[in-house]
Structures are given as structure tokens and as C-alpha cells.
N, C-alpha and C positions, 0 to 999 in steps of 0.2 A: 103619710109618714108621720110618726108620732113626734109631737112637740112643736109643730109648725103653727099652732093656734094660740101661742102664748101672748101674741101682741103683733102690732104692725111691723112689717119688714119693708124697708126702703131699698129699692134697686135703682142705682144710677146707671146712666147709659142704656136705658130700657128700650129705646127705639132702635138700637143696633141689633144685629143678628143674635149674638150670644145673650145680650140683655133681654131681648124679647123672649127667647127660649126659657130663660130663668123665670121671668114673670109668668109665662104659661104653665111651667111645671109647678111653680109655687101655688098659683091659684087653683090648679087642678088638685093639689094636695090639701086644699082648704085654708091656705094662708091668707091673711089680710095684707095685700101688697100695695105699696105706694110706689108708683113708677115715676122715675125722674128722667128728664132729658130736656134739650132745648127745642126740639121739633114738636111744637104743640099739636100739629095735625097728626103726627105719628103717635103721640101719646093718646090723643082722643080715639084713634083707631084701635089702639091696644086696649084701652078701657072698654070700648064697645065689645071687643072680642072676648076679653077675659073677666071683666067686672072689676078690674083693679082701680084704685084711686090714682090720681095724677098730681104731680108737683114739679113744676118747671123751675129750674135755676141753672145758672152757668157755673161750671166747676172752676172757672178761672177767677170767680169773684167771691172773696170772703164775705163781703157784705150780703150778697144774695144767699149764700149758704147759711150764714148766721140767721138772717131774717126768716128763711124757710124752715130751719130746724129748731131754733130756740123755742122751747115749750112744746114741741111736737112729741107726743108719746111714741116711742119706738122700742121694739124688742130686738129687732135684727136689722142688719145692713149688708147689702152686697155692693161693693165698690166696683162697678163694671164699666163706668164711663172711661173712655180712653181715646187717644189720638196717636196714629201711627207715625206721623212725621215723614221722614225721607229715608231713602236708601242711599247711604253715603259712608265713606271711610272717615276716620278721624282727621285725615289730611284735607278732606273736601267738605266736611260738614258745615252747614249754615248754622251759626250759633243762635240765630233768632229762632230757627226751627227747634233746635235743641232746647232752648228756654221754654218754648210753648209745650213741647212734649213733657218736660219735667213739670211744668205748671199744671197740666191736666192730670197726667198719670200718677204723679207722686204727690205734689202739693195739694191738688184737688181732693185726692183720696184722704190725705191727712186732715184736711179741713172738715170733710164730712165726718170722719172718725171723731175729730175734736168735739164738734157740736152734737152729734148723735149720741156719743158716749155720755155726755153730760146729762141728757134726758134719761138714758138707760140707768145711770147711777142714781139719778133722782127717784126713779120708779122702784128701784131696789129689787128687781125681779131677775137679775142676771141678763143674759142675752148672748148673741153671736154675731160676729162680723166676718164676712168672707171677702177677701180682696182678689179680684181677677188679675193675676199677674201674667207671666209668659215663660215659656221655655227659654226665651232670649235672656232671662235673668240668671239662668243656671249654667249656661255655656256661652262661649263666644260665637256669635253668628256674624258672618261677613255682612257689612252694610248696615248693621243695626246698632251703631254707636249711641244714637239718641234713645231709641226705643228700649234697647237692652239696659241702658243705664237707668232709665226711669223705672223700669220694672224691678231692677235690683234694689233701687231705693224703696220701692213699694214692699218688697220682701222684708227689708229691714224694719220698715214701719210696722209690718205684721208682727215680727218677733218682739219688738219693743212694746208694742201695744198689748200683746198677749201677756207680757210680764206685768205691765202697769195696770191692766184691767182685770187680770185674773182674780185678785182679791175681792172684786165686786161680782164674781160669778159670770163674767163676760169672757167668752172664748173668741179668739181671733186667729184666723187661718187664711192661707192663700191657696189658690189653684193656679197651676202653671201650664196652660194649654200649648199644644203645638198649633200649626196653621189650620184654620178653618177655611176651606177653599170657597170663598165667596167671590163675586165679580170684583170686589175691591182688592182682594189679595191675589187674584189670578194673574194680574198684569205682571207681577214679579215671580211668584211661586209657581205659576203655570208655565213658565219658560222651560223648554225641555232641558236646557243645560243647568237649570236650577233644580227643577222638580225631580228628575231621575236620580241624581247623586244623593239628594236628601232622602228620598223614599227608600233607596237602596240601603242607606245606613240605618233607617228606622226598622226595628224588628217587626212591627205589625204592617209596615209598608202601605199605609193608607192615611189619607187626611182625616181630620176629625170633623164631626158635624156639630152644629150648635147644641143639639141635645146631648151629645157626648160630654160637652162641657157643663151644661146645666145640671145634669143629674148629680155629679159629685158636689156641686155647690149646694143643692137642696139637701143632700145627705149631711154636709158639714153644718147646716143650720138646724138639723134635727136632733132629737134626743139620742139617736144612734151614735152620734159623735160627741157624746157628753164629756168624754175624757180626752178629747183631741183639741189641742190648742198650740199655737206657735209653729205650725208646720207649713211647709211649701209643698203642695201635692202636685207632682207632674201628671199631666193628662196628655201624654205625648207619644203614645205607642211604643214606649221604651227608648226613645231617641236619646235622652240624656243619660241613660244607663250604659251606653256603649261608647 
């Protein structure tokens, strides 16, 4: 895909299912990818598989993010690192879990954007940032007070960053996926009383795969999306349209 060879692209959360798929699709398209995560063994395995570079840091630590990214030449960023937190109502939520979800999903992505964009502006070549948000930011989902709030914050970070970075030729967008049915998500979304009503409401009536999410991310980084900035793109089988 044209335009993915303009400079290094950092992918956070690269050892997760969606992050790994993004790294694979980007490297297959010829991009120079820097994969981030806290699982060093997972990063090494991904590097062996794809040829990506690796860069470990903790999304909850501004010091680690600053030390890792200051002076690092970057053209693109995918903020994919995330934490699901808990399934709870506003009445039941554990505020310490809420704080951690916000710290990783919103604050962490903002910090990566803060320090990565400084390098992108310094290089003067423009660039692209894609934030991996969620359908939970676009509609109310039961039990998702922490996760949905963090992703709604991320969507606003996307819009404001698009405004502020646009004059430097840097585009900022988010993708808002539905559920990817992994073992981690199956414990909740795989319950018959949860799964059937949800899929019955979704026009496409199927769960997403990691590659279903990765492909639009790659597109938004490419020249094909040269005039797209500030959008939140649902990848949800039509769920939020009904």
C-alpha cells in the first residue's frame, strides 16, 4: 500500500492480538515497524516472525515513554496498547480499576502522541497517527463504564490532536472495533445470554477478527487516506448504525 515507506511506524500494544496483526500487515506492506509492549519475550517472537524492531516501555510511565521516544525518528504511530478493566455498573465500579483503565487507554495514548508528535514535527515530513478505540465509545454498553469512558476520552484526544497537528501535515484518526472473539473476551461475550442478543442486533451478525481491525488501520496510515483526519471509524459490522 502506497506511502507506508515514509519512515518508522511505532505500534504500541504489539504483543496483543490486534497489535500483532497490525505489525504483521504493516511489515508485509513494506513498512519499518517499531513494536512496543511490556512482554519482551512476545516482542522478540514478533520480531523473529516479522522483522520488526522492538521497543519496550510501560504506557503508565511518562518517564519511560519520554525516554523511549525523545529523539526517536518516527513517521507514524498506532496507539493500540490497552487494558480492558472490569465488567461493572457505575454503582459497582472499582475506582482503582477505572483509574488504571484511564491511565493506559487514554493517558498512555496521549503521552505517546505527545512525545512522538514532537519528533514528527521536528522531522517536518508530516505523518499519521491511528488510535485503536472501541465501539464502546460510541454507544452505551452495559458493564463498560470504565472501558467505554476511556475510549470516549481517546476519541476526543483523536479529534483535538487532528486539529492541533494538521498544520504540520500530521493526520490523526481512530478506529472503533467491535468485539474480537479471543479467549480473553470469550468469558464475557461468549455467554449465550450476552452473545445472541448482541449479534442479533448487529447487521453483519458476526464477530471481528484481528485482521478485520488491522486492515483499516493500515489504510489510514497510507496515502490512500491522505485527506482523512479527525474521524472515528466504526469497524463493528454495523452495530452502532442501528
